[in-house]
LUMBA-879882 format. One line per 3 residues: number of its first residue (from 1); for each residue x, y, z of N, C-alpha, C, O, CB. Coordinates in steps of 0.05 Angstrom, whole numbers, plus 32768, in hexadecimal, padded with zeros to 4 digits. Glycine has a CB too. Layout:
<sites>
NUM> X Y Z X Y Z X Y Z X Y Z X Y Z; ... $
</sites>
This chain:
<sites>
1> 8A75 8978 8571 8A76 895C 856D 8A63 894E 8581 8A64 8956 8598 8A93 8951 856F; 8A54 893A 8579 8A41 892D 858C 8A50 891D 85A2 8A66 8912 859D 8A2F 891A 857C; 8A44 891C 85B9 8A4F 890D 85CF 8A4C 88EF 85C9 8A38 88E6 85BF 8A41 8914 85EA $
4> 8A61 88E0 85CF 8A5F 88C3 85CB 8A5C 88B5 85E6 8A58 889C 85E6 8A78 88B9 85BD; 8A5C 88C3 85FC 8A57 88B9 8617 8A6B 88A3 861F 8A65 8893 8631 8A3C 88AE 8618; 8A82 88A3 8613 8A97 8891 861C 8AA9 88A0 8630 8AB2 88B6 862B 8AA8 8886 8604 $
7> 8AAD 8893 8648 8ABC 889F 865D 8AD9 8897 865B 8AE0 887F 8659 8AB0 8897 8679; 8AEB 88AB 865D 8B08 88A6 865B 8B15 88B5 8673 8B0E 88CB 8679 8B14 88B0 8640; 8B28 88A7 867F 8B38 88B4 8694 8B54 88B9 8688 8B60 88A6 867C 8B3A 88A3 86AE $
10> 8B5F 88D1 868B 8B7A 88D8 8683 8B8A 88DC 869C 8B83 88EE 86AC 8B7A 88F1 8670; 8B9F 88CC 86A0 8BAF 88CE 86B8 8BCC 88D4 86B1 8BD9 88C6 86A2 8BAD 88B4 86C9; 8BD6 88EA 86BC 8BF2 88F2 86B7 8BFA 8906 86CC 8BE9 8915 86D6 8BF6 88FE 869A $
13> 8C13 8907 86D4 8C1C 891A 86E7 8C24 8935 86DB 8C2B 8948 86E9 8C33 890F 86F7; 8C22 8937 86C0 8C29 894F 86B2 8C10 895E 86A9 8C01 8953 8698 8C3C 894A 869A; 8C0A 8975 86B4 8BF1 8984 86AD 8BEF 898A 868F 8BD9 8989 8684 8BF0 899E 86BC $
16> 8C05 8990 8681 8C04 8995 8665 8BFB 897D 8655 8BEA 897F 8643 8C1F 899F 865B; 8C06 8966 865C 8BFE 894D 864E 8BE0 8947 8653 8BD2 8940 8641 8C0F 8935 8658; 8BD8 894A 866C 8BBB 8945 8672 8BAA 8957 8661 8B97 894E 8655 8BB6 894A 8690 $
19> 8BB1 8971 8660 8BA1 8984 8651 8BA0 897D 8634 8B8A 897E 8628 8BAD 89A0 8655; 8BB6 8977 8628 8BB8 8970 860C 8BA7 8958 8605 8B97 8958 85F3 8BD5 896B 8603; 8BAA 8942 8614 8B9C 892A 860E 8B7E 892C 8615 8B6D 8925 8605 8BA8 8912 861F $
22> 8B78 8938 862C 8B5C 893A 8634 8B4C 894C 8622 8B36 8946 861A 8B5A 8945 8651; 8B58 8963 861A 8B4A 8975 8608 8B45 8968 85ED 8B2F 896C 85E1 8B5B 898F 8604; 8B58 8959 85E3 8B54 894C 85C9 8B3D 8937 85CB 8B2D 8935 85B9 8B6D 893E 85C0 $
25> 8B3D 8929 85E1 8B27 8915 85E4 8B0C 8923 85E7 8AF8 891A 85DC 8B2D 8903 85FD; 8B0B 8938 85F7 8AF2 8947 85FA 8AE8 8951 85DF 8AD0 8950 85DA 8AF5 895E 860E; 8AFA 895C 85CF 8AF2 8966 85B5 8AE7 8950 85A3 8AD8 8955 8590 8B0A 8973 85A7 $
28> 8AEF 8937 85A9 8AE5 8920 859A 8ACB 8915 85A6 8AC1 8901 859D 8AFA 890B 8599; 8AC1 8922 85BB 8AA8 891A 85C7 8AA9 8908 85DF 8A94 88FE 85E8 8A98 890D 85B3; 8AC1 8902 85E9 8AC3 88F0 8600 8ABE 8900 861A 8AC3 8918 861C 8ADF 88E4 8601 $
31> 8AB4 88F2 862E 8AB1 88FC 8649 8ACB 88F6 8657 8AD2 88DF 865B 8A98 88F0 8658; 8ADA 890B 865F 8AF5 8907 8669 8AF8 8910 8686 8AEF 8925 868E 8B0A 8916 8657; 8B04 88FE 8696 8B0C 8905 86B1 8B2B 8904 86B2 8B37 88F5 86A2 8B00 88F2 86C7 $
34> 8B37 8914 86C3 8B54 8915 86C4 8B5E 890F 86E0 8B51 8915 86F4 8B5F 892F 86BA; 8B77 8904 86E1 8B84 88FF 86FB 8BA1 8905 86F8 8BAD 8900 86E4 8B7F 88E1 8704; 8BAD 890F 870E 8BC9 8916 870E 8BDA 8903 871E 8BF2 8907 8722 8BCD 8932 8718 $
37> 8BCD 88EE 8729 8BDC 88D9 8738 8BCF 88BE 8733 8BB8 88BC 872A 8BDC 88E0 8756; 8BDE 88A9 8739 8BD3 888E 8737 8BBC 888A 874A 8BA8 887E 8742 8BE9 8879 873C; 8BBE 8894 8762 8BA9 8891 8776 8B8F 889F 876D 8B79 8894 876F 8BB2 889C 8791 $
40> 8B92 88B7 8762 8B7A 88C6 8758 8B6E 88B7 8740 8B55 88B6 873E 8B82 88E3 8750; 8B7E 88AD 872F 8B74 889E 8717 8B65 8886 8721 8B4F 8880 8716 8B8B 8896 8705; 8B6F 8877 8734 8B62 885F 873E 8B46 8866 874A 8B33 8858 8746 8B73 8851 8753 $
43> 8B45 887C 8759 8B2B 8885 8764 8B17 888B 874E 8B00 8883 874F 8B2F 889E 8776; 8B21 8898 8739 8B0F 889E 8722 8B06 8884 8714 8AEF 8882 870C 8B1D 88B0 870E; 8B18 8871 8711 8B11 8858 8704 8AFB 884A 8714 8AE7 8841 8709 8B29 8845 8702 $
46> 8AFE 8849 872F 8AEA 883C 8740 8ACF 884B 873F 8ABA 883F 8740 8AF4 883A 875C; 8AD0 8865 873E 8AB8 8875 873F 8AA9 8877 8724 8A91 8876 8724 8ABF 8891 8748; 8AB8 8879 870E 8AAA 887E 86F5 8AAA 8867 86E1 8A9C 8868 86CD 8AB8 8895 86E7 $
49> 8AB8 8851 86E7 8AB9 8839 86D6 8ABC 8842 86B9 8AAA 883F 86A8 8A9F 8829 86D9; 8AD4 884D 86B2 8AD8 8858 8697 8ADA 8843 8681 8ADF 882B 8687 8AF2 8868 8697; 8AD5 884B 8669 8AD9 883A 8652 8AF6 8837 864A 8AFE 8823 863F 8AC9 8845 863A $
52> 8B06 884C 8651 8B23 884B 864B 8B33 885B 865F 8B28 886E 866C 8B28 8856 862E; 8B4C 8854 8662 8B5F 8862 8673 8B78 8868 8663 8B84 8855 8658 8B65 8852 868D; 8B7F 8881 8661 8B98 8889 8654 8BAB 8892 866B 8BA5 88A6 8679 8B94 88A1 863F $
55> 8BC1 8884 866E 8BD2 8889 8685 8BEF 888C 867E 8BFA 887D 866E 8BCE 8874 869A; 8BFC 889F 868B 8C19 88A0 868B 8C23 8887 869A 8C15 887D 86AB 8C24 88BB 8699; 8C3B 887E 8693 8C46 8867 86A1 8C58 886F 86B8 8C5C 8860 86CB 8C55 8855 868E $
58> 8C64 8887 86B6 8C77 8891 86CA 8C6C 88A9 86D9 8C6C 88BF 86CE 8C92 8897 86BD; 8C62 88A4 86F1 8C58 88BA 8702 8C6D 88C3 8716 8C66 88D1 8729 8C3F 88B1 8711; 8C86 88BB 8712 8C9B 88C2 8726 8C9B 88AF 873D 8C92 8898 873A 8C97 88DF 8730 $
61> 8CA4 88B8 8755 8CA5 88A6 876C 8C89 889C 8773 8C75 88AB 8771 8CB2 88B4 8784; 8C88 8884 877D 8C6E 8879 8785 8C63 8866 8770 8C72 8859 8762 8C5A 888F 878A; 8C49 8864 876F 8C3C 8851 875D 8C40 8859 8740 8C42 8870 873A 8C1E 8850 8763 $
64> 8C41 8845 872F 8C45 884A 8712 8C2B 8847 8703 8C18 883B 870C 8C5A 8837 8707; 8C2B 8853 86EB 8C14 884F 86D9 8C10 8832 86D2 8BFA 8829 86CE 8C17 8860 86C0; 8C26 8823 86CF 8C24 8807 86C9 8C15 87F8 86DF 8C05 87E6 86DA 8C40 87FB 86C5 $
67> 8C1B 87FF 86F8 8C0D 87F2 870F 8BEF 87FA 870E 8BDE 87E9 8714 8C19 87FB 872A; 8BE9 8812 8707 8BCD 881B 8704 8BBF 880B 86EF 8BA9 8801 86F3 8BCB 8839 86FD; 8BCB 8808 86D8 8BBF 87F8 86C2 8BBB 87DB 86CA 8BA7 87CF 86C2 8BD0 87FA 86A9 $
70> 8BCE 87D0 86D8 8BCB 87B4 86E1 8BB4 87B1 86F5 8BA5 879E 86F4 8BE5 87AA 86EE; 8BB1 87C5 8706 8B9B 87C5 871A 8B80 87C7 870B 8B6D 87B9 8712 8B9E 87DC 872E; 8B7F 87D8 86F8 8B66 87DB 86E8 8B60 87C1 86D9 8B49 87B8 86D8 8B68 87F3 86D4 $
73> 8B74 87B5 86CE 8B71 879B 86C0 8B66 8786 86D2 8B53 8778 86CB 8B8B 8792 86B3; 8B71 8784 86EA 8B68 8770 86FE 8B4B 8775 8705 8B3B 8762 8708 8B79 8770 8717; 8B43 878E 8707 8B27 8795 870E 8B14 878C 86F9 8AFD 8786 86FF 8B25 87B3 8713 $
76> 8B1D 878C 86E0 8B0B 8787 86C9 8B11 876C 86BB 8B09 8768 86A4 8B0C 879D 86B5; 8B1E 875A 86C8 8B25 8740 86BC 8B0D 872F 86B5 8B0D 8721 86A1 8B37 8731 86CF; 8AF9 8731 86C5 8AE1 871F 86C2 8AD3 8725 86A9 8ABF 8718 86A3 8ACE 8722 86D8 $
</sites>
């Protein structure tokens, strides 16, 4: 399948979920980066400026996926 050059970040604390979602996106031609924590996902967002972010909402104790999505939204409000 041809590359579409759209960058997607998949963030989840479960390796199986990351693998399932990321592999499906890659097979569809997306450029995929993965993160297993909110902090790692935020670093990837700042570094790669993705077109989309697919995130778990519950990462356990600490920061939530909802907080990550709100932070990304604030960064791209303009």
